[in-house]
N, CA, C and O atoms as a Maestro MAE file, in Angstrom:
{
 s_m_m2io_version
 :::
 2.0.0
}

f_m_ct {
 s_m_title
 :::
 protein
 m_atom[288] {
  # First column is atom index #
  i_m_mmod_type
  r_m_x_coord
  r_m_y_coord
  r_m_z_coord
  i_m_residue_number
  s_m_chain_name
  s_m_pdb_residue_name
  s_m_pdb_atom_name
  i_m_atomic_number
  :::
  1 25 0.333 -1.173 0.152 1 A "MET " " N  " 7
  2 3 0.117 -0.021 -0.189 1 A "MET " " CA " 6
  3 2 0.705 1.258 0.114 1 A "MET " " C  " 6
  4 15 1.056 1.607 1.242 1 A "MET " " O  " 8
  5 25 0.772 1.749 -0.642 2 A "ILE " " N  " 7
  6 3 1.367 3.477 -0.876 2 A "ILE " " CA " 6
  7 2 0.520 4.519 0.308 2 A "ILE " " C  " 6
  8 15 -0.683 4.603 0.557 2 A "ILE " " O  " 8
  9 25 1.599 5.177 0.837 3 A "PHE " " N  " 7
  10 3 0.860 6.274 2.153 3 A "PHE " " CA " 6
  11 2 1.584 7.619 0.938 3 A "PHE " " C  " 6
  12 15 2.375 7.310 0.047 3 A "PHE " " O  " 8
  13 25 1.161 8.871 1.146 4 A "SER " " N  " 7
  14 3 1.388 9.947 1.181 4 A "SER " " CA " 6
  15 2 2.031 10.383 1.793 4 A "SER " " C  " 6
  16 15 1.726 10.157 2.964 4 A "SER " " O  " 8
  17 25 3.284 11.252 1.636 5 A "ALA " " N  " 7
  18 3 3.811 12.164 2.412 5 A "ALA " " CA " 6
  19 2 3.245 12.530 3.242 5 A "ALA " " C  " 6
  20 15 3.542 12.023 4.324 5 A "ALA " " O  " 8
  21 25 2.008 13.706 3.237 6 A "LYS " " N  " 7
  22 3 1.727 13.782 4.092 6 A "LYS " " CA " 6
  23 2 1.029 13.282 5.017 6 A "LYS " " C  " 6
  24 15 0.757 14.057 5.934 6 A "LYS " " O  " 8
  25 25 0.554 11.991 5.104 7 A "ASP " " N  " 7
  26 3 0.134 11.125 6.371 7 A "ASP " " CA " 6
  27 2 1.555 11.017 7.012 7 A "ASP " " C  " 6
  28 15 1.779 11.491 8.126 7 A "ASP " " O  " 8
  29 25 2.417 10.439 6.342 8 A "ILE " " N  " 7
  30 3 3.536 10.228 6.792 8 A "ILE " " CA " 6
  31 2 4.251 11.095 7.594 8 A "ILE " " C  " 6
  32 15 4.717 10.599 8.620 8 A "ILE " " O  " 8
  33 25 4.497 12.509 7.341 9 A "ALA " " N  " 7
  34 3 4.661 13.605 7.998 9 A "ALA " " CA " 6
  35 2 4.216 13.764 9.272 9 A "ALA " " C  " 6
  36 15 4.881 13.744 10.308 9 A "ALA " " O  " 8
  37 25 2.370 14.017 9.043 10 A "GLU " " N  " 7
  38 3 1.536 14.030 10.299 10 A "GLU " " CA " 6
  39 2 1.739 13.498 11.382 10 A "GLU " " C  " 6
  40 15 1.615 14.048 12.476 10 A "GLU " " O  " 8
  41 25 2.209 11.909 11.094 11 A "TYR " " N  " 7
  42 3 2.717 10.725 11.629 11 A "TYR " " CA " 6
  43 2 3.911 11.531 12.773 11 A "TYR " " C  " 6
  44 15 3.847 11.838 13.963 11 A "TYR " " O  " 8
  45 25 4.748 11.637 11.933 12 A "ILE " " N  " 7
  46 3 5.975 11.593 12.587 12 A "ILE " " CA " 6
  47 2 5.845 12.808 13.853 12 A "ILE " " C  " 6
  48 15 6.327 12.742 14.984 12 A "ILE " " O  " 8
  49 25 5.069 13.864 13.278 13 A "VAL " " N  " 7
  50 3 5.002 15.170 13.942 13 A "VAL " " CA " 6
  51 2 4.108 15.112 15.172 13 A "VAL " " C  " 6
  52 15 4.063 16.018 16.004 13 A "VAL " " O  " 8
  53 25 3.477 14.111 15.229 14 A "ALA " " N  " 7
  54 3 2.435 13.324 16.269 14 A "ALA " " CA " 6
  55 2 3.486 12.547 17.541 14 A "ALA " " C  " 6
  56 15 3.377 12.520 18.767 14 A "ALA " " O  " 8
  57 25 4.691 11.860 16.432 15 A "LEU " " N  " 7
  58 3 4.959 11.086 17.610 15 A "LEU " " CA " 6
  59 2 5.925 11.725 18.328 15 A "LEU " " C  " 6
  60 15 6.358 11.461 19.450 15 A "LEU " " O  " 8
  61 25 6.259 12.711 17.462 16 A "ILE " " N  " 7
  62 3 7.480 13.658 18.071 16 A "ILE " " CA " 6
  63 2 6.606 14.044 19.612 16 A "ILE " " C  " 6
  64 15 6.823 13.751 20.787 16 A "ILE " " O  " 8
  65 25 5.735 14.694 19.041 17 A "ALA " " N  " 7
  66 3 5.129 15.522 20.535 17 A "ALA " " CA " 6
  67 2 4.638 14.203 20.879 17 A "ALA " " C  " 6
  68 15 4.987 13.609 19.859 17 A "ALA " " O  " 8
  69 25 4.322 13.715 21.281 18 A "ALA " " N  " 7
  70 3 4.293 12.502 22.081 18 A "ALA " " CA " 6
  71 2 5.426 12.146 23.079 18 A "ALA " " C  " 6
  72 15 5.371 12.005 24.301 18 A "ALA " " O  " 8
  73 25 6.593 12.029 22.117 19 A "PHE " " N  " 7
  74 3 7.567 11.646 23.072 19 A "PHE " " CA " 6
  75 2 7.863 12.656 23.890 19 A "PHE " " C  " 6
  76 15 8.108 12.352 25.057 19 A "PHE " " O  " 8
  77 25 7.914 14.052 23.507 20 A "ALA " " N  " 7
  78 3 7.883 15.131 24.207 20 A "ALA " " CA " 6
  79 2 7.440 15.439 25.663 20 A "ALA " " C  " 6
  80 15 7.871 15.841 26.744 20 A "ALA " " O  " 8
  81 25 6.231 14.973 24.988 21 A "SER " " N  " 7
  82 3 4.980 14.811 26.327 21 A "SER " " CA " 6
  83 2 5.601 13.648 27.244 21 A "SER " " C  " 6
  84 15 5.699 13.803 28.461 21 A "SER " " O  " 8
  85 25 5.891 12.828 26.791 22 A "HIS " " N  " 7
  86 3 5.645 12.046 28.154 22 A "HIS " " CA " 6
  87 2 7.319 11.722 28.671 22 A "HIS " " C  " 6
  88 15 7.518 10.757 29.409 22 A "HIS " " O  " 8
  89 25 8.633 12.723 28.158 23 A "TYR " " N  " 7
  90 3 9.654 12.810 28.650 23 A "TYR " " CA " 6
  91 2 9.858 14.249 28.555 23 A "TYR " " C  " 6
  92 15 10.931 14.732 28.194 23 A "TYR " " O  " 8
  93 25 8.848 14.930 28.874 24 A "GLN " " N  " 7
  94 3 8.928 16.277 29.676 24 A "GLN " " CA " 6
  95 2 9.488 17.157 28.577 24 A "GLN " " C  " 6
  96 15 9.374 18.366 28.776 24 A "GLN " " O  " 8
  97 25 10.029 16.801 27.539 25 A "LEU " " N  " 7
  98 3 11.250 17.957 26.201 25 A "LEU " " CA " 6
  99 2 10.021 18.774 25.519 25 A "LEU " " C  " 6
  100 15 8.897 18.358 25.240 25 A "LEU " " O  " 8
  101 25 10.361 19.552 25.409 26 A "THR " " N  " 7
  102 3 10.023 20.414 24.021 26 A "THR " " CA " 6
  103 2 9.905 19.543 22.781 26 A "THR " " C  " 6
  104 15 10.378 18.406 22.757 26 A "THR " " O  " 8
  105 25 9.257 20.100 21.732 27 A "GLU " " N  " 7
  106 3 9.297 19.003 20.871 27 A "GLU " " CA " 6
  107 2 10.373 19.194 19.878 27 A "GLU " " C  " 6
  108 15 10.555 18.385 18.968 27 A "GLU " " O  " 8
  109 25 11.279 20.539 20.087 28 A "ALA " " N  " 7
  110 3 12.177 20.491 19.311 28 A "ALA " " CA " 6
  111 2 13.654 19.583 19.657 28 A "ALA " " C  " 6
  112 15 14.511 19.049 18.953 28 A "ALA " " O  " 8
  113 25 13.418 19.742 21.208 29 A "GLU " " N  " 7
  114 3 14.167 18.796 22.093 29 A "GLU " " CA " 6
  115 2 13.997 17.141 21.186 29 A "GLU " " C  " 6
  116 15 14.770 16.495 20.479 29 A "GLU " " O  " 8
  117 25 12.859 16.974 21.565 30 A "ALA " " N  " 7
  118 3 13.002 15.180 21.079 30 A "ALA " " CA " 6
  119 2 13.008 14.977 19.743 30 A "ALA " " C  " 6
  120 15 13.234 13.845 19.313 30 A "ALA " " O  " 8
  121 25 12.744 16.113 18.826 31 A "TYR " " N  " 7
  122 3 13.005 15.729 17.763 31 A "TYR " " CA " 6
  123 2 14.599 15.782 17.364 31 A "TYR " " C  " 6
  124 15 14.935 15.342 16.265 31 A "TYR " " O  " 8
  125 25 15.671 16.377 18.352 32 A "ARG " " N  " 7
  126 3 16.847 16.748 17.993 32 A "ARG " " CA " 6
  127 2 17.346 15.032 18.345 32 A "ARG " " C  " 6
  128 15 17.845 14.175 17.616 32 A "ARG " " O  " 8
  129 25 17.017 15.023 19.554 33 A "TYR " " N  " 7
  130 3 17.097 13.470 20.364 33 A "TYR " " CA " 6
  131 2 16.469 12.186 19.232 33 A "TYR " " C  " 6
  132 15 17.257 11.261 19.033 33 A "TYR " " O  " 8
  133 25 15.638 12.143 18.792 34 A "LEU " " N  " 7
  134 3 14.964 11.223 18.357 34 A "LEU " " CA " 6
  135 2 15.962 11.103 17.144 34 A "LEU " " C  " 6
  136 15 16.729 10.150 17.007 34 A "LEU " " O  " 8
  137 25 15.866 12.230 16.229 35 A "SER " " N  " 7
  138 3 17.092 12.172 15.208 35 A "SER " " CA " 6
  139 2 18.298 11.966 14.851 35 A "SER " " C  " 6
  140 15 18.776 11.629 13.768 35 A "SER " " O  " 8
  141 25 18.945 12.291 16.259 36 A "LYS " " N  " 7
  142 3 20.340 12.089 16.921 36 A "LYS " " CA " 6
  143 2 20.348 10.272 16.590 36 A "LYS " " C  " 6
  144 15 20.977 9.683 15.710 36 A "LYS " " O  " 8
  145 25 19.545 9.777 17.492 37 A "HIS " " N  " 7
  146 3 19.339 8.345 17.266 37 A "HIS " " CA " 6
  147 2 19.000 7.642 16.953 37 A "HIS " " C  " 6
  148 15 19.132 6.517 17.434 37 A "HIS " " O  " 8
  149 25 18.347 7.956 15.918 38 A "GLY " " N  " 7
  150 3 18.018 7.232 14.132 38 A "GLY " " CA " 6
  151 2 16.183 7.093 14.453 38 A "GLY " " C  " 6
  152 15 15.612 6.952 13.372 38 A "GLY " " O  " 8
  153 25 15.405 7.101 15.385 39 A "ALA " " N  " 7
  154 3 13.914 6.476 15.057 39 A "ALA " " CA " 6
  155 2 13.188 7.732 14.404 39 A "ALA " " C  " 6
  156 15 12.210 7.425 13.723 39 A "ALA " " O  " 8
  157 25 13.422 8.814 14.469 40 A "ILE " " N  " 7
  158 3 12.826 9.256 13.021 40 A "ILE " " CA " 6
  159 2 12.832 8.652 11.623 40 A "ILE " " C  " 6
  160 15 11.801 8.480 10.974 40 A "ILE " " O  " 8
  161 25 14.322 8.273 11.104 41 A "LYS " " N  " 7
  162 3 13.894 7.147 10.256 41 A "LYS " " CA " 6
  163 2 13.518 6.113 10.006 41 A "LYS " " C  " 6
  164 15 13.067 5.753 8.918 41 A "LYS " " O  " 8
  165 25 13.715 5.117 11.517 42 A "VAL " " N  " 7
  166 3 12.769 4.297 11.397 42 A "VAL " " CA " 6
  167 2 11.204 4.485 11.661 42 A "VAL " " C  " 6
  168 15 10.344 3.614 11.526 42 A "VAL " " O  " 8
  169 25 11.067 5.482 11.967 43 A "ALA " " N  " 7
  170 3 9.406 5.845 11.827 43 A "ALA " " CA " 6
  171 2 8.994 5.911 10.505 43 A "ALA " " C  " 6
  172 15 8.074 5.352 9.908 43 A "ALA " " O  " 8
  173 25 9.874 6.723 10.152 44 A "TYR " " N  " 7
  174 3 9.350 6.738 7.962 44 A "TYR " " CA " 6
  175 2 9.669 5.741 7.194 44 A "TYR " " C  " 6
  176 15 9.442 5.822 5.986 44 A "TYR " " O  " 8
  177 25 10.367 4.398 7.850 45 A "ASP " " N  " 7
  178 3 10.978 3.841 7.112 45 A "ASP " " CA " 6
  179 2 9.676 2.894 7.782 45 A "ASP " " C  " 6
  180 15 8.804 2.721 6.931 45 A "ASP " " O  " 8
  181 25 9.393 2.318 8.968 46 A "PHE " " N  " 7
  182 3 8.076 1.183 9.106 46 A "PHE " " CA " 6
  183 2 6.912 2.306 9.472 46 A "PHE " " C  " 6
  184 15 6.463 2.046 10.588 46 A "PHE " " O  " 8
  185 25 6.280 3.477 8.885 47 A "TYR " " N  " 7
  186 3 5.460 4.072 9.064 47 A "TYR " " CA " 6
  187 2 4.379 3.075 8.810 47 A "TYR " " C  " 6
  188 15 3.561 3.077 9.729 47 A "TYR " " O  " 8
  189 25 4.036 1.980 7.584 48 A "ASP " " N  " 7
  190 3 3.244 1.522 7.525 48 A "ASP " " CA " 6
  191 2 2.906 0.192 8.734 48 A "ASP " " C  " 6
  192 15 1.870 -0.464 8.842 48 A "ASP " " O  " 8
  193 25 3.978 0.111 9.419 49 A "VAL " " N  " 7
  194 3 3.420 -0.933 10.401 49 A "VAL " " CA " 6
  195 2 3.187 0.190 11.671 49 A "VAL " " C  " 6
  196 15 2.234 0.096 12.443 49 A "VAL " " O  " 8
  197 25 3.799 0.828 11.721 50 A "MET " " N  " 7
  198 3 4.016 1.563 13.462 50 A "MET " " CA " 6
  199 2 2.397 2.409 13.549 50 A "MET " " C  " 6
  200 15 1.799 2.324 14.621 50 A "MET " " O  " 8
  201 25 1.784 3.158 12.462 51 A "HIS " " N  " 7
  202 3 0.906 3.808 12.295 51 A "HIS " " CA " 6
  203 2 -0.370 3.098 12.836 51 A "HIS " " C  " 6
  204 15 -1.213 3.842 13.337 51 A "HIS " " O  " 8
  205 25 -0.518 2.335 12.818 52 A "THR " " N  " 7
  206 3 -1.410 1.259 13.369 52 A "THR " " CA " 6
  207 2 -1.041 0.491 14.716 52 A "THR " " C  " 6
  208 15 -1.552 -0.570 15.075 52 A "THR " " O  " 8
  209 25 -0.210 1.102 15.296 53 A "GLN " " N  " 7
  210 3 0.039 0.864 16.528 53 A "GLN " " CA " 6
  211 2 -0.176 2.119 17.853 53 A "GLN " " C  " 6
  212 15 -0.354 3.259 17.422 53 A "GLN " " O  " 8
  213 25 -0.168 1.989 19.085 54 A "SER " " N  " 7
  214 3 -1.052 3.185 19.947 54 A "SER " " CA " 6
  215 2 0.121 3.962 19.916 54 A "SER " " C  " 6
  216 15 1.193 3.459 19.579 54 A "SER " " O  " 8
  217 25 -0.080 6.167 20.515 55 A "PHE " " N  " 7
  218 3 1.377 6.267 20.517 55 A "PHE " " CA " 6
  219 2 1.724 5.942 21.808 55 A "PHE " " C  " 6
  220 15 2.898 6.152 22.111 55 A "PHE " " O  " 8
  221 25 1.163 5.590 22.446 56 A "ASP " " N  " 7
  222 3 1.758 5.374 24.200 56 A "ASP " " CA " 6
  223 2 2.953 4.122 23.453 56 A "ASP " " C  " 6
  224 15 4.142 4.434 23.505 56 A "ASP " " O  " 8
  225 25 2.512 2.523 22.676 57 A "ASP " " N  " 7
  226 3 3.501 1.781 22.444 57 A "ASP " " CA " 6
  227 2 4.321 2.508 21.654 57 A "ASP " " C  " 6
  228 15 5.531 2.340 21.808 57 A "ASP " " O  " 8
  229 25 3.951 3.257 20.866 58 A "MET " " N  " 7
  230 3 5.297 3.316 19.816 58 A "MET " " CA " 6
  231 2 6.484 4.584 20.671 58 A "MET " " C  " 6
  232 15 7.643 4.776 20.303 58 A "MET " " O  " 8
  233 25 6.094 4.987 21.334 59 A "VAL " " N  " 7
  234 3 6.876 5.879 22.299 59 A "VAL " " CA " 6
  235 2 7.400 5.158 23.339 59 A "VAL " " C  " 6
  236 15 8.377 5.784 23.750 59 A "VAL " " O  " 8
  237 25 7.252 4.237 23.916 60 A "GLN " " N  " 7
  238 3 8.388 3.099 25.147 60 A "GLN " " CA " 6
  239 2 9.075 2.519 23.462 60 A "GLN " " C  " 6
  240 15 10.270 2.572 23.171 60 A "GLN " " O  " 8
  241 25 8.179 2.094 22.720 61 A "SER " " N  " 7
  242 3 9.086 0.927 21.622 61 A "SER " " CA " 6
  243 2 10.342 1.530 21.013 61 A "SER " " C  " 6
  244 15 11.334 0.805 20.937 61 A "SER " " O  " 8
  245 25 10.439 3.536 20.305 62 A "MET " " N  " 7
  246 3 11.155 4.111 20.482 62 A "MET " " CA " 6
  247 2 12.511 4.314 21.481 62 A "MET " " C  " 6
  248 15 13.680 4.633 21.269 62 A "MET " " O  " 8
  249 25 11.955 4.064 22.329 63 A "PHE " " N  " 7
  250 3 12.946 4.849 23.370 63 A "PHE " " CA " 6
  251 2 13.752 3.354 24.206 63 A "PHE " " C  " 6
  252 15 14.854 3.352 24.756 63 A "PHE " " O  " 8
  253 25 12.722 2.102 24.057 64 A "GLN " " N  " 7
  254 3 13.731 0.622 24.668 64 A "GLN " " CA " 6
  255 2 14.743 0.700 23.187 64 A "GLN " " C  " 6
  256 15 15.927 0.937 23.425 64 A "GLN " " O  " 8
  257 25 14.390 0.530 21.786 65 A "HIS " " N  " 7
  258 3 14.945 0.150 21.097 65 A "HIS " " CA " 6
  259 2 16.380 0.676 20.249 65 A "HIS " " C  " 6
  260 15 17.322 0.102 19.703 65 A "HIS " " O  " 8
  261 25 15.852 2.501 20.541 66 A "TYR " " N  " 7
  262 3 16.601 2.846 19.498 66 A "TYR " " CA " 6
  263 2 17.784 4.913 20.298 66 A "TYR " " C  " 6
  264 15 18.706 5.672 19.996 66 A "TYR " " O  " 8
  265 25 16.509 4.630 21.551 67 A "CYS " " N  " 7
  266 3 17.277 5.817 22.820 67 A "CYS " " CA " 6
  267 2 18.030 4.758 23.371 67 A "CYS " " C  " 6
  268 15 17.472 3.661 23.371 67 A "CYS " " O  " 8
  269 25 19.310 4.841 23.898 68 A "TYR " " N  " 7
  270 3 19.500 4.083 25.173 68 A "TYR " " CA " 6
  271 2 20.047 4.830 26.436 68 A "TYR " " C  " 6
  272 15 20.618 4.241 27.354 68 A "TYR " " O  " 8
  273 25 19.855 5.984 26.406 69 A "LYS " " N  " 7
  274 3 19.605 6.355 28.314 69 A "LYS " " CA " 6
  275 2 18.361 7.615 27.913 69 A "LYS " " C  " 6
  276 15 18.184 8.337 26.932 69 A "LYS " " O  " 8
  277 25 17.852 7.483 28.855 70 A "LYS " " N  " 7
  278 3 16.424 8.513 29.340 70 A "LYS " " CA " 6
  279 2 17.272 9.868 29.006 70 A "LYS " " C  " 6
  280 15 18.366 10.210 29.453 70 A "LYS " " O  " 8
  281 25 16.334 10.592 27.987 71 A "PRO " " N  " 7
  282 3 16.684 11.872 27.447 71 A "PRO " " CA " 6
  283 2 16.044 13.343 28.513 71 A "PRO " " C  " 6
  284 15 14.898 13.634 28.855 71 A "PRO " " O  " 8
  285 25 17.272 13.954 28.765 72 A "ARG " " N  " 7
  286 3 17.114 15.139 29.281 72 A "ARG " " CA " 6
  287 2 17.078 16.265 28.975 72 A "ARG " " C  " 6
  288 15 16.894 17.132 29.829 72 A "ARG " " O  " 8
  :::
 }
 m_bond[287] {
  # First column is bond index #
  i_m_from
  i_m_to
  i_m_order
  :::
  1 1 2 1
  2 2 3 1
  3 3 4 2
  4 3 5 1
  5 5 6 1
  6 6 7 1
  7 7 8 2
  8 7 9 1
  9 9 10 1
  10 10 11 1
  11 11 12 2
  12 11 13 1
  13 13 14 1
  14 14 15 1
  15 15 16 2
  16 15 17 1
  17 17 18 1
  18 18 19 1
  19 19 20 2
  20 19 21 1
  21 21 22 1
  22 22 23 1
  23 23 24 2
  24 23 25 1
  25 25 26 1
  26 26 27 1
  27 27 28 2
  28 27 29 1
  29 29 30 1
  30 30 31 1
  31 31 32 2
  32 31 33 1
  33 33 34 1
  34 34 35 1
  35 35 36 2
  36 35 37 1
  37 37 38 1
  38 38 39 1
  39 39 40 2
  40 39 41 1
  41 41 42 1
  42 42 43 1
  43 43 44 2
  44 43 45 1
  45 45 46 1
  46 46 47 1
  47 47 48 2
  48 47 49 1
  49 49 50 1
  50 50 51 1
  51 51 52 2
  52 51 53 1
  53 53 54 1
  54 54 55 1
  55 55 56 2
  56 55 57 1
  57 57 58 1
  58 58 59 1
  59 59 60 2
  60 59 61 1
  61 61 62 1
  62 62 63 1
  63 63 64 2
  64 63 65 1
  65 65 66 1
  66 66 67 1
  67 67 68 2
  68 67 69 1
  69 69 70 1
  70 70 71 1
  71 71 72 2
  72 71 73 1
  73 73 74 1
  74 74 75 1
  75 75 76 2
  76 75 77 1
  77 77 78 1
  78 78 79 1
  79 79 80 2
  80 79 81 1
  81 81 82 1
  82 82 83 1
  83 83 84 2
  84 83 85 1
  85 85 86 1
  86 86 87 1
  87 87 88 2
  88 87 89 1
  89 89 90 1
  90 90 91 1
  91 91 92 2
  92 91 93 1
  93 93 94 1
  94 94 95 1
  95 95 96 2
  96 95 97 1
  97 97 98 1
  98 98 99 1
  99 99 100 2
  100 99 101 1
  101 101 102 1
  102 102 103 1
  103 103 104 2
  104 103 105 1
  105 105 106 1
  106 106 107 1
  107 107 108 2
  108 107 109 1
  109 109 110 1
  110 110 111 1
  111 111 112 2
  112 111 113 1
  113 113 114 1
  114 114 115 1
  115 115 116 2
  116 115 117 1
  117 117 118 1
  118 118 119 1
  119 119 120 2
  120 119 121 1
  121 121 122 1
  122 122 123 1
  123 123 124 2
  124 123 125 1
  125 125 126 1
  126 126 127 1
  127 127 128 2
  128 127 129 1
  129 129 130 1
  130 130 131 1
  131 131 132 2
  132 131 133 1
  133 133 134 1
  134 134 135 1
  135 135 136 2
  136 135 137 1
  137 137 138 1
  138 138 139 1
  139 139 140 2
  140 139 141 1
  141 141 142 1
  142 142 143 1
  143 143 144 2
  144 143 145 1
  145 145 146 1
  146 146 147 1
  147 147 148 2
  148 147 149 1
  149 149 150 1
  150 150 151 1
  151 151 152 2
  152 151 153 1
  153 153 154 1
  154 154 155 1
  155 155 156 2
  156 155 157 1
  157 157 158 1
  158 158 159 1
  159 159 160 2
  160 159 161 1
  161 161 162 1
  162 162 163 1
  163 163 164 2
  164 163 165 1
  165 165 166 1
  166 166 167 1
  167 167 168 2
  168 167 169 1
  169 169 170 1
  170 170 171 1
  171 171 172 2
  172 171 173 1
  173 173 174 1
  174 174 175 1
  175 175 176 2
  176 175 177 1
  177 177 178 1
  178 178 179 1
  179 179 180 2
  180 179 181 1
  181 181 182 1
  182 182 183 1
  183 183 184 2
  184 183 185 1
  185 185 186 1
  186 186 187 1
  187 187 188 2
  188 187 189 1
  189 189 190 1
  190 190 191 1
  191 191 192 2
  192 191 193 1
  193 193 194 1
  194 194 195 1
  195 195 196 2
  196 195 197 1
  197 197 198 1
  198 198 199 1
  199 199 200 2
  200 199 201 1
  201 201 202 1
  202 202 203 1
  203 203 204 2
  204 203 205 1
  205 205 206 1
  206 206 207 1
  207 207 208 2
  208 207 209 1
  209 209 210 1
  210 210 211 1
  211 211 212 2
  212 211 213 1
  213 213 214 1
  214 214 215 1
  215 215 216 2
  216 215 217 1
  217 217 218 1
  218 218 219 1
  219 219 220 2
  220 219 221 1
  221 221 222 1
  222 222 223 1
  223 223 224 2
  224 223 225 1
  225 225 226 1
  226 226 227 1
  227 227 228 2
  228 227 229 1
  229 229 230 1
  230 230 231 1
  231 231 232 2
  232 231 233 1
  233 233 234 1
  234 234 235 1
  235 235 236 2
  236 235 237 1
  237 237 238 1
  238 238 239 1
  239 239 240 2
  240 239 241 1
  241 241 242 1
  242 242 243 1
  243 243 244 2
  244 243 245 1
  245 245 246 1
  246 246 247 1
  247 247 248 2
  248 247 249 1
  249 249 250 1
  250 250 251 1
  251 251 252 2
  252 251 253 1
  253 253 254 1
  254 254 255 1
  255 255 256 2
  256 255 257 1
  257 257 258 1
  258 258 259 1
  259 259 260 2
  260 259 261 1
  261 261 262 1
  262 262 263 1
  263 263 264 2
  264 263 265 1
  265 265 266 1
  266 266 267 1
  267 267 268 2
  268 267 269 1
  269 269 270 1
  270 270 271 1
  271 271 272 2
  272 271 273 1
  273 273 274 1
  274 274 275 1
  275 275 276 2
  276 275 277 1
  277 277 278 1
  278 278 279 1
  279 279 280 2
  280 279 281 1
  281 281 282 1
  282 282 283 1
  283 283 284 2
  284 283 285 1
  285 285 286 1
  286 286 287 1
  287 287 288 2
  :::
 }
}
């Protein structure tokens, strides 16, 4: 299935916001942190699966698999 760039971008923005909220970061800090650890690319590459899961599950999964220490 083909997904639009707009759908993927909106999902990634929402995922960054959820991560920021969960770890009490600004959205800019969350973006830099997730980008540094490769999680943004993973969200883009695996949007087809990730968008079917809850944001809570994806935030936890991103942290556990791509971000090895708690964001500050």
